[in-house]
C-alpha positions as CSV (number, residue, x, y, z in Angstrom):
1,X,106.0,158.2,96.6
2,X,107.6,155.0,97.9
3,X,110.1,154.3,100.7
4,X,111.8,151.0,101.0
5,X,109.1,149.3,99.0
6,X,106.3,150.7,101.1
7,X,103.0,151.8,99.7
8,X,103.0,155.5,98.7
9,X,101.0,158.0,100.7
10,X,97.8,158.7,98.9
11,X,94.4,160.3,99.2
12,X,91.4,158.0,99.4
13,X,89.1,159.8,97.0
14,X,85.6,158.8,97.7
15,X,82.5,159.5,95.8
16,X,80.3,160.1,98.8
17,X,77.3,160.6,96.5
18,X,81.0,158.7,96.9
19,X,113.7,173.2,112.6
20,X,114.2,175.5,110.3
21,X,115.1,179.2,110.4
22,X,112.3,181.6,110.3
23,X,111.8,183.1,106.8
24,X,113.2,186.5,106.1
25,X,111.0,189.4,104.9
26,X,111.0,191.0,101.5
27,X,109.1,194.1,100.6
28,X,106.7,193.7,97.7
29,X,107.9,195.8,94.8
30,X,105.8,197.6,92.2
31,X,104.7,195.3,89.5
32,X,105.2,196.1,85.8
33,X,102.9,198.8,84.3
34,X,101.0,196.2,82.2
35,X,97.6,195.4,83.7
36,X,97.9,192.5,86.1
37,X,94.9,190.5,84.9
38,X,95.0,188.1,87.8
39,X,91.6,186.5,87.0
40,X,93.0,185.0,83.8
41,X,95.4,182.9,85.8
42,X,92.8,181.5,88.2
43,X,91.8,178.3,86.5
44,X,88.7,176.6,87.8
45,X,88.5,172.8,88.3
46,X,86.9,171.3,85.2
47,X,85.6,168.1,86.8
48,X,84.6,166.8,90.2
49,X,87.6,165.6,92.2
50,X,88.2,165.7,95.9
51,X,91.7,167.1,95.3
52,X,93.0,169.3,92.5
53,X,94.7,172.5,91.6
54,X,91.6,174.5,90.6
55,X,90.8,177.9,92.1
56,X,88.8,178.5,94.3
57,X,89.4,175.6,96.6
58,X,86.3,173.6,97.5
59,X,84.7,175.1,100.7
60,X,84.4,171.8,102.5
61,X,88.1,171.1,102.5
62,X,90.2,171.8,105.7
63,X,90.6,175.5,106.4
64,X,94.1,176.9,105.7
65,X,93.9,180.3,107.3
66,X,93.9,181.1,111.1
67,X,93.6,178.5,113.8
68,X,93.1,175.0,112.4
69,X,92.6,172.4,115.1
70,X,93.0,168.6,114.7
71,X,92.1,166.2,117.4
72,X,94.7,163.4,117.7
73,X,93.5,160.0,118.8
74,X,95.6,156.8,119.4
75,X,94.1,153.5,118.5
76,X,95.5,150.0,118.7
77,X,94.4,146.4,118.0
78,X,94.0,143.1,119.8
79,X,96.5,141.5,117.4
80,X,98.8,144.6,117.5
81,X,98.7,146.2,120.9
82,X,100.6,149.3,121.5
83,X,104.2,148.9,122.8
84,X,104.9,152.6,123.1
85,X,103.1,155.3,125.0
86,X,100.8,157.7,123.0
87,X,103.3,160.5,123.9
88,X,106.1,158.5,122.2
89,X,104.1,158.1,119.0
90,X,102.9,161.7,119.0
91,X,106.6,162.9,119.2
92,X,107.1,161.4,115.7
93,X,105.0,164.2,114.3
94,X,104.9,167.0,116.9
95,X,105.9,169.8,117.1
96,X,107.6,169.6,113.7
97,X,104.4,169.1,111.7
98,X,102.7,172.2,113.2
99,X,105.8,174.3,112.6
100,X,106.0,173.2,109.0
101,X,102.5,174.6,108.2
102,X,103.2,177.8,110.2
103,X,106.4,178.4,108.3
104,X,105.3,177.6,104.7
105,X,102.1,179.6,105.2
106,X,104.1,182.6,106.2
107,X,102.3,182.5,109.6
108,X,98.9,182.5,108.1
109,X,98.0,179.0,109.2
110,X,98.2,178.1,112.9
111,X,98.0,174.3,112.7
112,X,97.2,172.9,116.2
113,X,97.3,169.3,117.2
114,X,95.3,168.5,120.3
115,X,96.1,164.9,121.5
116,X,94.0,162.7,123.7
117,X,96.8,160.6,125.2
118,X,94.9,157.3,125.7
119,X,95.1,154.1,123.6
120,X,91.7,153.2,122.3
121,X,91.2,149.5,121.5
122,X,89.4,149.0,118.2
123,X,87.0,146.2,117.8
124,X,88.6,144.3,114.9
125,X,92.2,143.0,114.3
126,X,94.6,145.3,112.5
127,X,94.3,143.3,109.3
128,X,90.6,144.5,109.0
129,X,91.6,148.1,109.1
130,X,94.6,147.6,106.9
131,X,92.1,146.5,104.2
132,X,89.5,149.1,105.2
133,X,91.7,152.1,104.4
134,X,91.7,151.1,100.7
135,X,88.0,152.0,100.4
136,X,85.8,155.0,101.4
137,X,83.4,153.0,103.6
138,X,86.2,151.1,105.3
139,X,88.2,154.3,106.1
140,X,85.1,156.0,107.3
141,X,84.4,153.1,109.7
142,X,87.9,153.3,111.0
143,X,87.7,157.0,111.8
144,X,84.1,156.8,113.2
145,X,85.0,153.9,115.5
146,X,88.0,155.8,117.0
147,X,86.0,159.0,117.4
148,X,83.0,157.2,119.0
149,X,85.4,155.5,121.6
150,X,86.9,158.9,122.5
151,X,83.7,160.9,122.4
152,X,82.8,160.7,126.1
153,X,86.2,162.3,127.0
154,X,87.0,164.5,124.1
155,X,85.2,167.7,122.8
156,X,85.1,167.5,119.1
157,X,82.8,170.5,118.6
158,X,85.6,173.0,117.9
159,X,87.8,170.7,115.9
160,X,88.4,170.9,112.1
161,X,89.5,167.4,111.6
162,X,90.7,164.2,113.3
163,X,94.0,162.3,113.1
164,X,94.1,158.7,114.3
165,X,97.6,157.3,115.1
166,X,98.2,153.6,115.3
167,X,101.2,151.6,116.6
168,X,104.1,151.9,114.2
169,X,104.6,148.2,114.4
170,X,101.1,147.4,113.3
171,X,102.4,146.3,109.9
172,X,99.0,145.1,108.7
173,X,98.1,148.8,108.4
174,X,100.9,149.5,105.9
175,X,100.3,153.2,105.1
176,X,98.4,156.2,106.3
177,X,96.0,157.9,103.9
178,X,93.9,161.0,103.9
179,X,90.1,160.7,104.1
180,X,88.0,163.1,102.2
181,X,84.2,163.1,101.7
182,X,81.6,165.3,100.0
183,X,79.8,167.9,102.1
184,X,77.6,166.4,104.9
185,X,79.1,162.9,104.2
186,X,81.7,161.7,106.7
187,X,82.2,160.7,110.3
188,X,80.3,162.5,113.2
189,X,80.8,163.6,116.8
190,X,79.2,166.1,119.1
191,X,76.6,167.0,116.4
192,X,79.2,167.8,113.8
193,X,80.1,166.0,110.6
194,X,83.7,165.9,109.5
195,X,84.5,165.5,105.8
196,X,88.3,165.3,106.3
197,X,90.6,163.2,108.4
198,X,93.9,161.2,108.4
199,X,94.9,157.8,109.8
200,X,98.5,156.6,110.2
201,X,100.2,153.4,109.2
202,X,103.5,151.5,109.7
203,X,105.2,153.8,107.1
204,X,105.2,156.7,109.6
205,X,108.6,155.7,111.0
206,X,110.0,155.9,107.5
207,X,108.6,159.2,106.4
208,X,108.6,161.1,109.7
209,X,106.5,164.2,110.4
210,X,106.3,165.3,106.8
211,X,104.0,162.4,106.2
212,X,101.3,164.2,108.1
213,X,101.9,167.5,106.2
214,X,101.6,165.6,102.9
215,X,98.3,163.9,103.9
216,X,96.9,167.0,105.4
217,X,97.8,168.7,102.1
218,X,95.2,166.3,100.6
219,X,92.4,167.3,103.0
220,X,93.3,170.9,102.3
221,X,92.5,170.0,98.6
222,X,96.0,169.4,97.1
223,X,96.6,166.5,94.7
224,X,99.5,164.0,94.6
225,X,102.2,165.2,92.3
226,X,104.0,161.9,91.9
227,X,102.8,159.4,89.2
228,X,100.3,156.8,90.1
229,X,101.1,154.8,87.0
230,X,104.8,154.2,86.5
231,X,107.4,151.7,85.3
232,X,107.8,149.3,88.3
233,X,111.3,148.4,87.1
234,X,112.3,152.1,87.2
235,X,111.6,153.7,90.6
236,X,112.6,157.1,89.4
237,X,109.7,157.1,86.9
238,X,107.3,157.6,89.8
239,X,108.8,161.1,90.2
240,X,108.8,162.1,86.5
241,X,106.4,165.0,87.0
242,X,108.1,167.1,89.7
243,X,111.2,165.2,90.8
244,X,112.3,166.2,94.3
245,X,110.3,169.4,94.3
246,X,107.2,169.8,96.5
247,X,106.0,167.8,99.4
248,X,103.0,166.6,97.5
249,X,105.4,165.0,95.1
250,X,108.2,163.4,97.0
251,X,108.1,163.5,100.8
252,X,111.9,162.7,100.9
253,X,112.8,165.1,98.2
254,X,115.5,167.8,98.5
255,X,113.1,170.7,98.1
256,X,109.8,169.9,99.9
257,X,108.5,173.4,100.3
258,X,105.1,173.9,98.6
259,X,105.1,175.5,95.2
260,X,104.0,179.2,94.8
261,X,100.9,178.1,93.0
262,X,99.9,175.8,95.8
263,X,100.4,178.5,98.4
264,X,98.3,180.9,96.3
265,X,95.6,178.3,96.1
266,X,95.7,177.8,99.9
267,X,95.4,181.6,100.5
268,X,99.0,182.0,101.8
269,X,99.9,184.3,99.0
270,X,97.9,187.4,98.0
271,X,96.9,188.2,94.4
272,X,99.3,191.1,94.6
273,X,102.2,188.7,95.0
274,X,101.3,187.0,91.7
275,X,102.0,188.6,88.3
276,X,99.7,187.3,85.7
277,X,101.2,188.1,82.3
278,X,98.9,187.8,79.3
279,X,101.0,189.5,76.6
280,X,104.3,190.9,75.4
281,X,107.6,190.8,77.3
282,X,108.1,191.7,80.9
283,X,110.9,191.7,83.5
284,X,109.9,190.8,87.0
285,X,112.0,190.3,90.2
286,X,110.8,187.2,92.1
287,X,111.6,186.8,95.8
288,X,112.4,183.3,96.9
289,X,109.3,181.4,98.0
290,X,111.1,180.4,101.2
291,X,111.0,184.1,102.3
292,X,108.1,186.3,103.4
293,X,106.9,189.0,101.1
294,X,107.6,190.1,97.6
295,X,106.3,188.9,94.3
296,X,106.4,185.1,94.3
297,X,105.5,184.0,90.8
298,X,104.9,185.0,87.2
299,X,102.0,183.1,85.8
300,X,101.1,183.0,82.1
301,X,97.8,181.5,81.0
302,X,98.2,179.3,77.9
303,X,94.8,177.6,77.7
304,X,91.5,177.5,79.5
305,X,92.9,175.2,82.1
306,X,96.7,175.7,82.0
307,X,99.3,178.2,83.2
308,X,103.0,178.4,83.0
309,X,104.5,179.4,86.3
310,X,108.0,180.8,87.3
311,X,109.1,181.1,90.9
312,X,112.4,181.5,92.7
313,X,114.0,178.7,94.8
314,X,116.8,179.1,97.3
315,X,118.6,176.9,99.9
316,X,116.5,178.3,102.7
317,X,114.0,176.8,105.1
318,X,112.9,173.3,104.3
319,X,114.7,173.6,100.9
320,X,118.1,173.7,102.6
321,X,119.1,170.6,100.6
322,X,118.3,172.1,97.2
323,X,120.9,171.0,94.7
324,X,120.7,174.0,92.3
325,X,119.2,177.3,93.1
326,X,117.4,179.4,90.6
327,X,114.2,180.2,88.8
328,X,111.9,177.2,88.7
329,X,109.6,176.7,85.7
330,X,106.5,174.5,85.8
331,X,103.1,174.1,84.3
332,X,99.7,173.7,86.1
333,X,96.8,172.2,84.4
334,X,93.5,172.0,86.4
335,X,92.0,169.5,84.0
336,X,94.5,166.8,85.1
337,X,93.8,164.5,88.0
338,X,95.8,163.7,91.1
339,X,98.7,161.4,90.2
340,X,98.5,162.1,86.5
341,X,100.7,165.2,86.2
342,X,98.6,168.3,87.1
343,X,101.9,170.1,87.9
344,X,105.1,169.4,85.8
345,X,108.5,170.9,86.4
346,X,110.7,171.9,83.4
347,X,113.1,171.5,81.8
348,X,113.2,167.7,81.8
349,X,116.9,166.9,81.4
350,X,118.6,163.6,80.6
351,X,119.9,161.7,83.6
352,X,118.2,164.1,86.0
353,X,115.2,162.2,87.3
354,X,114.7,164.4,90.4
355,X,114.9,167.7,88.4
356,X,118.0,168.7,90.4
357,X,119.3,170.7,87.5
358,X,116.0,172.2,86.4
359,X,116.2,175.6,88.2
360,X,117.5,178.3,85.7
361,X,120.5,180.5,86.7
362,X,121.7,183.8,85.2
363,X,122.0,183.5,81.4
364,X,119.9,180.4,81.2
365,X,116.7,180.3,79.2
366,X,113.8,177.9,78.6
367,X,110.8,177.9,76.3
368,X,107.5,176.1,77.1
369,X,104.1,176.5,75.5
370,X,105.2,179.5,73.5
371,X,106.6,181.3,76.6
372,X,110.3,182.0,77.0
373,X,111.8,182.5,80.4
374,X,115.3,184.0,80.8
375,X,117.1,184.7,84.1
376,X,118.8,188.2,83.9
377,X,120.0,188.6,87.5
378,X,120.1,186.8,90.8
379,X,120.7,187.5,94.5
380,X,120.8,185.3,97.5
381,X,117.1,185.6,97.8
382,X,115.7,186.5,94.4
383,X,115.7,186.0,90.6
384,X,115.0,188.6,88.0
385,X,113.4,187.0,85.0
386,X,112.4,188.2,81.6
387,X,109.3,186.5,80.4
388,X,108.4,186.7,76.7
389,X,105.1,185.5,75.2
390,X,105.9,184.5,71.7
391,X,103.1,185.5,69.2
C-alpha cells in the first residue's frame, strides 16, 4: 500500500539458491454433526515462494508461537546522521507492535523486541542502502553490516530475527522491507544464520508501529494482499483485492486485524475452531475473530488450491473503525502469488473500493463459486450463517 506517494511496504523475495481492549472469551460450541474434514481445507503451496497462504507454513520462517525475540539495532549514515536518540526512534514502534501480535494471536505469540540503544555508523552513504534494499544481495549486506558492528556487544544466539531502524529523516532509504532467504542462506552472528529480518525506512513516521507488524507478517510467511500491478491514475485500484481489511493489505485500513485464515495458518487458531464443509447445507455460529475462543470460520474447498471462507467481524480490538459489521466472505487460493490476489474479499460492490459494505448482515446472502452464504442471526460478537454448497 501507499501513503502520501511513498513506496508501499513489500517483501524482498530472494531466490537464495535466490491500545486496544483485551479480547473477550467465547466458549467453542459443538460443530455440526457432519464430519469436519479439516484436511480438505488445508491447501498446500503449489510453487516456491517465500511468502504465501499455503499450509503448512515453511519451517524456516519466523516462529509464531511462544517467545519470539527480535534484536533491534539502530544504524545511521555519514550523509544522514541521527538527529534523534535510539530510544525516540524505538518509541515509534514499541510497545504497540509487541502488543498487536500478542492480541491478535490470542496470547499465543509473545513478540519481544530487545533493543541495543546505540547508533551504529554504516560504512556507506544512505543512498547506497536505499538502492540496496531493492535486491536480495543489497539487503543482505545492509543487515549483515549492522549485525557485525553490534556483534561484540550483543548476544544474537537466542534471537529469532533482527530489526534495523534507521533515522526517519534518511529519505534516501524511502521504505522498510522484509528480508527473507532460503534455509541456511542469510546473515550470520554468533554462529547462527538468520533467514529473516526487517529494515526500516523514512516511511515509518507515516505508517507507525503497524508497519513493523506488516513486514514481520512477511517473515512469518504471509503475502501482500494489495495489488502490485494497478492503475496508477486510480489509487483505490491498489486495494481491489481486500480493500481496508487485513494488515497485509492496507496498513491504514479500517479493519487491520488478520483474517481467520491467516491466524489458522500461523497456528493461532486450532483446527477445532475451523469448520471445513465439503457438502450439503449447514448452519454454524461464528464468534467474532476479534474475540478469544469459539468457531472462527467456515471454509469450503472449491478446488485443489482454493477455499471459500466466512468469518465474523465486529468493531472490537483493532477493528474498532470497521464501517459495517457482519459475516465477511472471501476466497483464498494458494496458487496465486503475493500481490496478485491470493485472498479476495466479496462481494465487490460498486463505489465501495475499500469493501466497507462487504460484510453481510441478517437477511443478506451472497453466492461465490457455487457456495451460498446467508446470515440468519447476529449478536454483538457473533454471526450465525447458513452455508449451502450448490450441487
